[in-house]
MIDOMAR-22158 format. One record per atom (N, C-alpha, C): residue number from 1; residue in one letter; x, y, z; atom name. Coordinates in Angstrom, 3 decimals. Layout:
// MIDOMAR-22158
+------+------+----------+----------+----------+------+
: resi : resn :     east :    north :       up : name :
+------+------+----------+----------+----------+------+
:  NUM :    A :        X :        Y :        Z :   CA :
...
+------+------+----------+----------+----------+------+
***
This chain:
// MIDOMAR-22158
+------+------+----------+----------+----------+------+
: resi : resn :     east :    north :       up : name :
+------+------+----------+----------+----------+------+
:    1 :    X :   75.498 :  -24.345 :  -79.684 :    N :
:    1 :    X :   74.508 :  -24.493 :  -80.011 :   CA :
:    1 :    X :   74.196 :  -24.979 :  -77.968 :    C :
:    2 :    X :   72.967 :  -24.596 :  -77.533 :    N :
:    2 :    X :   73.342 :  -25.905 :  -76.679 :   CA :
:    2 :    X :   72.649 :  -27.255 :  -77.049 :    C :
:    3 :    X :   72.915 :  -28.100 :  -76.090 :    N :
:    3 :    X :   72.927 :  -29.332 :  -76.669 :   CA :
:    3 :    X :   71.777 :  -29.558 :  -75.912 :    C :
:    4 :    X :   70.906 :  -30.800 :  -76.332 :    N :
:    4 :    X :   69.374 :  -31.795 :  -76.029 :   CA :
:    4 :    X :   68.205 :  -30.384 :  -75.805 :    C :
:    5 :    X :   68.453 :  -29.148 :  -76.320 :    N :
:    5 :    X :   67.006 :  -28.470 :  -76.678 :   CA :
:    5 :    X :   66.455 :  -29.029 :  -77.858 :    C :
:    6 :    X :   66.786 :  -29.832 :  -79.382 :    N :
:    6 :    X :   65.948 :  -29.838 :  -79.665 :   CA :
:    6 :    X :   65.466 :  -31.471 :  -79.713 :    C :
:    7 :    X :   65.015 :  -31.689 :  -80.622 :    N :
:    7 :    X :   63.981 :  -33.009 :  -80.212 :   CA :
:    7 :    X :   64.809 :  -33.905 :  -81.745 :    C :
:    8 :    X :   64.526 :  -35.794 :  -81.130 :    N :
:    8 :    X :   65.323 :  -36.572 :  -82.102 :   CA :
:    8 :    X :   64.464 :  -36.665 :  -83.567 :    C :
:    9 :    X :   64.582 :  -37.051 :  -84.186 :    N :
:    9 :    X :   64.364 :  -37.069 :  -85.398 :   CA :
:    9 :    X :   64.492 :  -38.726 :  -85.906 :    C :
:   10 :    X :   63.775 :  -39.184 :  -85.777 :    N :
:   10 :    X :   63.679 :  -40.491 :  -85.983 :   CA :
:   10 :    X :   62.483 :  -40.913 :  -87.372 :    C :
:   11 :    X :   63.632 :  -41.894 :  -88.236 :    N :
:   11 :    X :   63.019 :  -41.768 :  -89.331 :   CA :
:   11 :    X :   61.864 :  -43.246 :  -90.006 :    C :
:   12 :    X :   61.714 :  -44.098 :  -88.064 :    N :
:   12 :    X :   60.592 :  -45.024 :  -88.020 :   CA :
:   12 :    X :   59.876 :  -45.071 :  -86.969 :    C :
:   13 :    X :   59.848 :  -43.907 :  -87.479 :    N :
:   13 :    X :   57.868 :  -43.583 :  -86.553 :   CA :
:   13 :    X :   56.426 :  -44.341 :  -87.290 :    C :
:   14 :    X :   55.616 :  -45.153 :  -87.059 :    N :
:   14 :    X :   54.732 :  -45.650 :  -87.394 :   CA :
:   14 :    X :   53.365 :  -44.598 :  -87.133 :    C :
:   15 :    X :   52.729 :  -44.400 :  -88.410 :    N :
:   15 :    X :   51.672 :  -43.234 :  -88.806 :   CA :
:   15 :    X :   50.582 :  -44.082 :  -89.202 :    C :
:   16 :    X :   49.474 :  -44.876 :  -87.621 :    N :
:   16 :    X :   48.139 :  -45.568 :  -87.791 :   CA :
:   16 :    X :   47.506 :  -44.953 :  -88.467 :    C :
:   17 :    X :   46.487 :  -44.733 :  -89.574 :    N :
:   17 :    X :   44.875 :  -44.037 :  -89.896 :   CA :
:   17 :    X :   43.791 :  -44.734 :  -88.978 :    C :
:   18 :    X :   42.477 :  -44.082 :  -89.339 :    N :
:   18 :    X :   41.478 :  -44.920 :  -88.459 :   CA :
:   18 :    X :   40.930 :  -45.748 :  -89.686 :    C :
:   19 :    X :   41.227 :  -45.921 :  -90.557 :    N :
:   19 :    X :   40.990 :  -46.953 :  -91.470 :   CA :
:   19 :    X :   41.985 :  -48.484 :  -91.694 :    C :
:   20 :    X :   42.855 :  -47.756 :  -91.100 :    N :
:   20 :    X :   43.974 :  -49.792 :  -90.916 :   CA :
:   20 :    X :   45.447 :  -48.791 :  -91.489 :    C :
:   21 :    X :   44.933 :  -48.081 :  -92.602 :    N :
:   21 :    X :   46.400 :  -48.061 :  -93.098 :   CA :
:   21 :    X :   47.749 :  -47.421 :  -92.201 :    C :
:   22 :    X :   48.299 :  -48.397 :  -91.861 :    N :
:   22 :    X :   50.340 :  -47.935 :  -91.424 :   CA :
:   22 :    X :   50.815 :  -47.278 :  -92.507 :    C :
:   23 :    X :   51.826 :  -46.226 :  -92.217 :    N :
:   23 :    X :   53.334 :  -45.832 :  -92.580 :   CA :
:   23 :    X :   54.277 :  -45.478 :  -91.819 :    C :
:   24 :    X :   55.388 :  -45.558 :  -92.397 :    N :
:   24 :    X :   56.305 :  -45.484 :  -91.646 :   CA :
:   24 :    X :   57.139 :  -44.185 :  -92.425 :    C :
:   25 :    X :   57.031 :  -43.203 :  -91.745 :    N :
:   25 :    X :   57.474 :  -41.732 :  -92.081 :   CA :
:   25 :    X :   58.567 :  -41.205 :  -90.812 :    C :
:   26 :    X :   59.307 :  -40.652 :  -91.480 :    N :
:   26 :    X :   59.867 :  -39.619 :  -90.173 :   CA :
:   26 :    X :   59.169 :  -38.519 :  -89.578 :    C :
:   27 :    X :   59.722 :  -38.430 :  -87.673 :    N :
:   27 :    X :   58.971 :  -37.217 :  -87.077 :   CA :
:   27 :    X :   59.661 :  -37.288 :  -85.924 :    C :
:   28 :    X :   59.167 :  -36.378 :  -84.746 :    N :
:   28 :    X :   60.177 :  -36.507 :  -83.861 :   CA :
:   28 :    X :   58.753 :  -36.754 :  -82.734 :    C :
:   29 :    X :   58.072 :  -37.972 :  -83.153 :    N :
:   29 :    X :   56.787 :  -38.502 :  -82.798 :   CA :
:   29 :    X :   57.383 :  -39.475 :  -82.399 :    C :
:   30 :    X :   56.832 :  -40.799 :  -81.541 :    N :
:   30 :    X :   57.192 :  -42.323 :  -81.609 :   CA :
:   30 :    X :   56.121 :  -42.494 :  -82.067 :    C :
:   31 :    X :   54.866 :  -42.472 :  -82.305 :    N :
:   31 :    X :   53.764 :  -42.951 :  -83.170 :   CA :
:   31 :    X :   52.763 :  -41.965 :  -83.326 :    C :
:   32 :    X :   52.203 :  -41.836 :  -84.113 :    N :
:   32 :    X :   51.287 :  -40.961 :  -84.486 :   CA :
:   32 :    X :   49.908 :  -41.595 :  -84.679 :    C :
:   33 :    X :   48.666 :  -41.022 :  -84.874 :    N :
:   33 :    X :   47.560 :  -41.602 :  -85.090 :   CA :
:   33 :    X :   46.429 :  -40.542 :  -85.746 :    C :
:   34 :    X :   46.390 :  -40.665 :  -86.873 :    N :
:   34 :    X :   45.215 :  -40.365 :  -87.238 :   CA :
:   34 :    X :   43.850 :  -40.498 :  -87.891 :    C :
:   35 :    X :   43.431 :  -39.462 :  -88.193 :    N :
:   35 :    X :   42.006 :  -39.692 :  -88.556 :   CA :
:   35 :    X :   41.301 :  -40.034 :  -90.517 :    C :
:   36 :    X :   42.441 :  -39.534 :  -91.254 :    N :
:   36 :    X :   42.303 :  -39.638 :  -92.401 :   CA :
:   36 :    X :   43.551 :  -39.447 :  -93.109 :    C :
:   37 :    X :   43.528 :  -40.160 :  -94.235 :    N :
:   37 :    X :   45.106 :  -40.390 :  -94.572 :   CA :
:   37 :    X :   44.236 :  -40.335 :  -95.917 :    C :
:   38 :    X :   45.875 :  -40.452 :  -97.355 :    N :
:   38 :    X :   45.540 :  -40.444 :  -98.325 :   CA :
:   38 :    X :   44.634 :  -41.672 :  -99.115 :    C :
:   39 :    X :   44.606 :  -42.739 :  -98.313 :    N :
:   39 :    X :   43.748 :  -44.055 :  -98.838 :   CA :
:   39 :    X :   42.322 :  -43.756 :  -98.211 :    C :
:   40 :    X :   42.081 :  -42.985 :  -97.723 :    N :
:   40 :    X :   40.968 :  -42.722 :  -97.198 :   CA :
:   40 :    X :   40.268 :  -41.498 :  -97.589 :    C :
:   41 :    X :   40.803 :  -40.534 :  -97.942 :    N :
:   41 :    X :   40.555 :  -39.400 :  -97.892 :   CA :
:   41 :    X :   39.620 :  -39.755 :  -99.518 :    C :
:   42 :    X :   38.547 :  -39.007 :  -99.824 :    N :
:   42 :    X :   37.707 :  -38.511 : -100.797 :   CA :
:   42 :    X :   38.002 :  -38.179 : -101.375 :    C :
:   43 :    X :   38.490 :  -37.227 : -101.542 :    N :
:   43 :    X :   39.622 :  -36.013 : -102.639 :   CA :
:   43 :    X :   40.408 :  -36.947 : -103.714 :    C :
:   44 :    X :   41.197 :  -38.044 : -102.955 :    N :
:   44 :    X :   42.295 :  -38.301 : -103.605 :   CA :
:   44 :    X :   41.813 :  -39.660 : -103.803 :    C :
:   45 :    X :   40.438 :  -40.292 : -103.141 :    N :
:   45 :    X :   40.039 :  -41.877 : -103.722 :   CA :
:   45 :    X :   38.258 :  -41.755 : -104.934 :    C :
:   46 :    X :   38.458 :  -40.348 : -105.107 :    N :
:   46 :    X :   37.728 :  -39.840 : -105.986 :   CA :
:   46 :    X :   36.186 :  -39.831 : -106.018 :    C :
:   47 :    X :   35.801 :  -40.290 : -104.349 :    N :
:   47 :    X :   34.510 :  -40.056 : -103.672 :   CA :
:   47 :    X :   33.824 :  -38.889 : -103.941 :    C :
:   48 :    X :   34.907 :  -38.040 : -104.092 :    N :
:   48 :    X :   34.116 :  -36.516 : -103.691 :   CA :
:   48 :    X :   32.768 :  -36.217 : -104.204 :    C :
:   49 :    X :   32.106 :  -35.647 : -103.675 :    N :
:   49 :    X :   31.219 :  -35.285 : -103.636 :   CA :
:   49 :    X :   30.233 :  -33.739 : -103.189 :    C :
:   50 :    X :   30.279 :  -32.624 : -104.145 :    N :
:   50 :    X :   30.115 :  -31.800 : -103.763 :   CA :
:   50 :    X :   28.617 :  -31.249 : -103.536 :    C :
:   51 :    X :   28.243 :  -30.453 : -102.135 :    N :
:   51 :    X :   27.064 :  -30.401 : -101.584 :   CA :
:   51 :    X :   26.666 :  -28.975 : -101.768 :    C :
:   52 :    X :   25.730 :  -29.314 : -102.500 :    N :
:   52 :    X :   24.737 :  -28.152 : -103.177 :   CA :
:   52 :    X :   23.485 :  -27.974 : -102.649 :    C :
:   53 :    X :   23.929 :  -27.257 : -101.423 :    N :
:   53 :    X :   22.533 :  -26.504 : -101.064 :   CA :
:   53 :    X :   21.816 :  -25.770 : -101.187 :    C :
:   54 :    X :   20.639 :  -25.455 : -101.634 :    N :
:   54 :    X :   20.208 :  -24.708 : -102.456 :   CA :
:   54 :    X :   19.986 :  -23.889 : -103.823 :    C :
:   55 :    X :   20.677 :  -24.455 : -104.375 :    N :
:   55 :    X :   21.258 :  -24.135 : -105.234 :   CA :
:   55 :    X :   22.496 :  -23.197 : -105.834 :    C :
:   56 :    X :   23.085 :  -23.253 : -105.080 :    N :
:   56 :    X :   24.447 :  -22.946 : -105.047 :   CA :
:   56 :    X :   25.410 :  -22.946 : -106.471 :    C :
:   57 :    X :   25.805 :  -23.943 : -106.414 :    N :
:   57 :    X :   26.320 :  -24.238 : -107.397 :   CA :
:   57 :    X :   25.849 :  -23.806 : -109.337 :    C :
:   58 :    X :   24.507 :  -23.809 : -109.074 :    N :
:   58 :    X :   24.131 :  -23.724 : -110.310 :   CA :
:   58 :    X :   23.839 :  -22.355 : -110.465 :    C :
:   59 :    X :   23.320 :  -21.686 : -109.831 :    N :
:   59 :    X :   23.740 :  -20.099 : -109.259 :   CA :
:   59 :    X :   24.757 :  -19.180 : -110.165 :    C :
:   60 :    X :   25.954 :  -19.601 : -109.179 :    N :
:   60 :    X :   27.600 :  -19.557 : -109.670 :   CA :
:   60 :    X :   27.733 :  -19.636 : -111.676 :    C :
:   61 :    X :   26.963 :  -21.364 : -111.623 :    N :
:   61 :    X :   27.891 :  -21.233 : -113.293 :   CA :
:   61 :    X :   26.830 :  -20.652 : -114.138 :    C :
:   62 :    X :   25.400 :  -19.979 : -114.174 :    N :
:   62 :    X :   24.837 :  -19.042 : -114.327 :   CA :
:   62 :    X :   25.003 :  -17.821 : -114.517 :    C :
:   63 :    X :   25.735 :  -16.846 : -113.045 :    N :
:   63 :    X :   26.492 :  -15.700 : -112.928 :   CA :
:   63 :    X :   27.504 :  -15.951 : -113.824 :    C :
:   64 :    X :   29.279 :  -16.912 : -113.578 :    N :
:   64 :    X :   29.545 :  -17.151 : -114.261 :   CA :
:   64 :    X :   30.096 :  -17.256 : -116.047 :    C :
:   65 :    X :   28.775 :  -17.755 : -116.640 :    N :
:   65 :    X :   28.347 :  -17.949 : -117.756 :   CA :
:   65 :    X :   27.862 :  -16.309 : -118.178 :    C :
:   66 :    X :   27.306 :  -15.940 : -117.851 :    N :
:   66 :    X :   26.626 :  -14.263 : -118.242 :   CA :
:   66 :    X :   27.397 :  -13.336 : -118.213 :    C :
:   67 :    X :   28.999 :  -13.413 : -116.962 :    N :
:   67 :    X :   29.698 :  -12.687 : -117.614 :   CA :
:   67 :    X :   31.346 :  -12.494 : -118.693 :    C :
:   68 :    X :   31.147 :  -14.312 : -119.423 :    N :
:   68 :    X :   31.680 :  -14.574 : -119.735 :   CA :
:   68 :    X :   30.965 :  -14.009 : -121.397 :    C :
:   69 :    X :   29.528 :  -14.534 : -121.299 :    N :
:   69 :    X :   28.509 :  -13.828 : -122.034 :   CA :
:   69 :    X :   29.153 :  -11.780 : -122.862 :    C :
:   70 :    X :   29.309 :  -11.804 : -121.823 :    N :
:   70 :    X :   29.062 :  -10.043 : -121.563 :   CA :
:   70 :    X :   29.993 :   -9.731 : -122.004 :    C :
:   71 :    X :   31.126 :  -10.510 : -121.449 :    N :
:   71 :    X :   32.433 :   -9.594 : -122.289 :   CA :
:   71 :    X :   32.610 :  -10.579 : -123.666 :    C :
:   72 :    X :   32.365 :  -11.025 : -124.688 :    N :
:   72 :    X :   31.768 :  -11.527 : -125.733 :   CA :
:   72 :    X :   31.247 :   -9.976 : -126.492 :    C :
+------+------+----------+----------+----------+------+
***
């Protein structure tokens, strides 16, 4: 194999989130800056909101209930 073709893997890469959280991870990059992480993402924090535009979720649930009822 040719030498020098693969980047070096560093186990002490500093990953910084916009919320201020800092993680030490492994990467080929010396430093990583991200916008969102597991500490501030709404899915992981429990602050997730379902955007119901024009009652689409309600219509879907009604159609789903109707198909379950029709199968019985």
